[in-house]
C-alpha positions in Angstrom: -92.5 47.3 -20.4 -93.1 45.5 -23.8 -89.7 44.5 -25.6 -89.2 44.9 -29.0 -86.6 43.1 -31.0 -85.1 45.0 -33.9 -84.8 42.6 -36.9 -81.0 42.2 -38.6 -80.5 44.6 -41.4 -77.7 45.2 -43.1 -77.1 48.3 -46.1 -74.6 47.1 -48.6 -73.1 48.9 -51.5 -71.5 46.6 -54.4 -69.4 47.0 -57.1 -68.6 44.4 -59.4 -66.3 44.2 -62.5 -65.6 41.5 -65.2 -63.3 42.3 -67.2 -62.5 40.5 -70.7 -59.1 41.1 -72.6 -58.3 40.0 -75.8 -54.9 39.3 -77.6 -56.2 39.6 -80.8 -59.7 41.6 -82.1 -63.0 38.9 -82.4 -66.1 39.7 -84.3 -68.4 39.5 -81.7 -69.7 38.1 -78.1 -72.8 37.8 -77.4 -73.3 37.1 -73.1 -76.3 36.1 -70.8 -75.9 37.8 -67.8 -77.4 36.9 -64.4 -76.2 39.6 -62.1 -79.1 40.9 -60.5 -80.6 40.5 -56.9 -83.3 38.0 -56.5 -86.6 39.5 -55.5 -87.6 38.4 -52.2 -88.5 39.3 -48.8 -85.1 39.5 -47.4 -84.3 42.4 -49.8 -84.9 45.7 -50.7 -83.1 47.3 -53.5 -82.5 50.5 -53.9 -80.6 51.0 -56.9 -79.1 48.3 -59.0 -77.5 49.5 -62.8 -75.4 46.4 -65.2 -73.9 47.8 -67.8 -71.9 46.4 -70.4 -69.3 48.5 -72.4 -70.0 49.1 -76.0 -73.3 46.6 -75.5 -76.2 46.4 -77.5 -78.7 45.1 -74.2 -82.1 43.0 -74.7 -84.6 43.4 -71.6 -85.0 41.4 -69.2 -86.7 38.1 -68.2 -87.5 36.0 -65.6 -86.8 32.1 -66.4 -88.9 29.5 -64.6 -86.1 29.4 -61.7 -86.8 33.0 -60.3 -83.7 34.0 -61.9 -83.4 37.5 -63.6 -81.5 37.5 -67.0 -81.1 39.7 -70.4 -78.6 39.2 -73.1 -75.8 41.6 -74.4 -74.1 41.8 -77.7 -71.1 43.6 -78.6 -69.6 44.1 -82.1 -66.2 44.1 -83.3 -64.1 43.9 -80.1 -60.4 45.4 -80.7 -59.0 44.5 -76.8 -61.7 44.1 -73.9 -65.4 43.9 -73.0 -66.3 44.8 -69.7 -69.4 43.9 -67.1 -70.0 46.4 -64.8 -72.3 46.3 -61.7 -73.1 49.0 -59.6 -76.4 48.9 -56.4 -77.2 49.3 -53.0 -79.3 47.2 -51.3 -80.5 46.7 -47.8 -80.9 43.1 -46.5 -82.6 41.2 -43.9 -81.6 38.5 -41.6 -84.6 35.9 -42.6 -82.9 32.8 -40.8 -82.1 31.4 -44.3 -85.7 31.1 -45.2 -86.5 32.2 -48.9 -89.5 33.8 -48.5 -91.6 35.5 -50.9 -89.3 34.4 -54.2 -91.5 33.6 -57.3 -90.6 30.8 -59.4 -92.2 28.3 -61.6 -90.3 25.4 -61.8 -91.2 21.8 -59.7 -88.7 21.6 -56.6 -88.7 17.7 -57.8 -86.3 19.0 -60.7 -83.6 19.2 -58.0 -83.2 15.9 -57.3 -81.6 15.4 -60.2 -77.6 15.0 -59.9 -75.0 16.2 -62.8 -71.8 14.8 -63.2 -70.7 17.8 -60.6 -72.9 16.7 -57.5 -73.5 13.3 -58.9 -72.0 10.8 -55.3 -70.1 7.5 -55.7 -69.8 4.9 -53.2 -67.8 6.6 -50.8 -70.2 9.5 -50.3 -73.4 7.6 -50.1 -71.6 6.1 -47.0 -70.6 9.1 -45.6 -73.9 10.1 -46.1 -75.7 6.8 -44.7 -73.7 7.1 -41.4 -75.1 10.8 -41.2 -78.5 9.2 -41.2 -78.0 7.3 -38.7 -76.6 9.8 -35.7 -79.8 11.8 -36.9 -81.9 10.8 -34.1 -84.8 13.0 -34.6 -85.7 11.5 -37.7 -87.0 14.5 -39.7 -85.1 16.1 -42.9 -84.7 19.1 -41.3 -82.0 18.5 -38.9 -81.0 15.7 -41.0 -80.1 18.9 -43.6 -78.4 20.7 -40.5 -76.2 17.6 -39.6 -75.0 17.5 -43.3 -74.0 20.7 -43.6 -71.7 20.2 -40.5 -70.5 17.2 -41.8 -69.5 19.0 -45.0 -68.1 21.9 -43.2 -65.5 19.5 -41.0 -64.7 17.1 -44.3 -63.1 19.7 -46.6 -60.5 21.9 -45.5 -61.1 25.3 -47.3 -57.8 25.9 -49.7 -57.6 28.3 -52.8 -56.8 27.0 -55.5 -57.2 23.4 -54.6 -59.9 22.6 -57.2 -61.0 24.1 -61.0 -64.7 25.0 -62.3 -65.9 21.5 -62.7 -64.1 19.8 -60.0 -66.9 17.2 -59.3 -67.6 16.6 -55.2 -66.5 13.0 -55.6 -62.7 14.7 -55.8 -62.9 17.4 -53.4 -64.4 14.6 -51.2 -61.7 12.3 -52.0 -59.2 15.4 -50.9 -61.0 16.8 -48.4 -60.1 20.0 -50.0 -62.0 22.6 -51.4 -63.8 26.2 -51.9 -67.0 27.7 -51.4 -67.9 25.7 -54.9 -66.8 22.3 -53.5 -68.4 22.5 -50.4 -71.7 23.2 -51.9 -71.3 20.7 -54.7 -70.7 18.1 -51.8 -73.8 19.2 -49.5 -75.8 19.2 -52.5 -74.9 16.1 -53.3 -75.5 14.5 -49.7 -79.1 16.1 -49.7 -79.7 14.6 -52.8 -79.0 11.1 -51.2 -81.6 11.5 -48.8 -84.0 12.6 -50.9 -83.9 16.5 -50.0 -84.0 18.7 -53.6 -81.1 21.2 -53.4 -79.9 23.4 -55.5 -76.2 25.3 -56.2 -76.6 28.9 -55.4 -75.0 32.1 -56.3 -74.4 36.0 -54.8 -72.2 37.9 -52.4 -71.4 38.1 -48.8 -70.3 41.0 -46.7 -67.6 39.8 -44.9 -65.0 41.8 -42.8 -62.8 38.3 -42.9 -60.2 39.7 -45.2 -59.8 35.7 -46.2 -63.6 35.4 -47.4 -64.2 36.3 -51.0 -67.4 38.4 -51.5 -68.5 36.4 -54.6 -69.6 33.1 -52.9 -71.5 30.2 -53.4 -74.1 28.0 -51.3 -77.0 26.1 -51.6 -81.0 26.1 -51.0 -82.7 22.9 -49.9 -86.1 22.3 -50.6 -89.0 21.5 -47.2 -92.7 21.1 -48.2 -94.0 22.8 -45.3 -91.0 25.9 -45.1 -89.8 25.8 -48.7 -86.5 26.6 -49.4 -83.9 27.4 -47.3 -80.2 28.3 -47.6 -77.6 26.9 -46.0 -73.7 27.8 -46.3 -71.5 24.8 -45.4 -68.2 26.7 -46.5 -68.9 28.6 -42.9 -71.9 26.2 -41.1 -74.4 28.1 -40.8 -77.8 29.4 -42.5 -77.4 32.7 -44.9 -78.4 36.2 -43.1 -78.0 39.9 -43.8 -74.4 39.8 -45.1 -75.7 37.4 -48.5 -77.5 38.8 -51.6 -78.9 36.1 -53.7 -78.2 36.3 -57.1 -79.0 33.2 -59.2 -79.3 29.3 -58.8 -78.7 25.9 -60.7 -78.1 22.8 -60.6 -74.1 23.1 -60.1 -71.4 25.9 -60.6 -71.8 25.4 -64.4 -75.9 25.8 -64.2 -75.6 28.7 -62.3 -73.1 30.8 -63.9 -73.8 34.7 -63.5 -72.4 35.3 -66.9 -72.0 32.9 -69.9 -71.0 33.9 -73.4 -69.9 33.0 -77.0 -67.4 35.1 -78.7 -67.1 34.5 -82.9 -63.2 34.7 -84.0 -60.4 32.9 -82.3 -58.1 34.9 -79.3 -56.8 34.2 -76.3 -58.7 35.8 -73.5 -57.9 36.9 -70.2 -60.4 37.7 -66.9 -59.9 39.8 -64.9 -62.4 40.2 -61.8 -62.5 43.2 -58.9 -65.7 42.8 -56.6 -66.3 44.7 -53.2 -69.2 44.5 -50.9 -69.4 47.3 -48.1 -71.4 48.0 -45.6 -72.3 51.5 -45.2 -74.4 53.9 -42.8 -78.0 53.8 -43.3 -78.3 58.0 -44.5 
């Protein structure tokens, strides 16, 4: 009798609309858009379409860290600009290992801290105590311990931080959202010499308290490569996660960046749905 293990797979349908509304007309808007699923062994893209209302779209390019990006330009916006993403994909649980992902950046660049991930003495002491507990003395087991301790240290609390809140602040207040868990985890990992980067993506969840857009971190190990850890949910990523882009922190990993010419008040409205669908 042969036991066949079925791999954990999921078919996901994603809709993501980002709408910018302006009080007064603006002359032009140029944006760098990175809303494309990362290509690796844990994903099969069935269809994926990114559009920008009334925009001239440039060619897609691959950046040194593997991010796919394109530039869009819109002239003379009267009221609003809309970025629409629609796609269907099949995902596979790889245990968090990012296999088959192409990039040219040296992983050691991710030993660099930013203003958002730079540790203070309190974070360094927090990490030292975890190192002492790590009886296996290898970096992979230490990474799992750091993930668990960060998960326990921060209470998930919407609205408690901003996009540019540093790890030191969320560590002190013990409150934050997914970006704060990721920042503190990255800060802690770099403290022990493990290259770590910030990742943005989508998360399928039946839990209404979870956001459809999500952030986590990837750590680099010489014998394995990049492994994705989600300290918010105290796990490694699985078939529910869709990786989009990465960077040193939440600011450098922003999936949309733009420059508007012409002064006007801007309102931002984002609607995202990530739904599991039955295979046709």
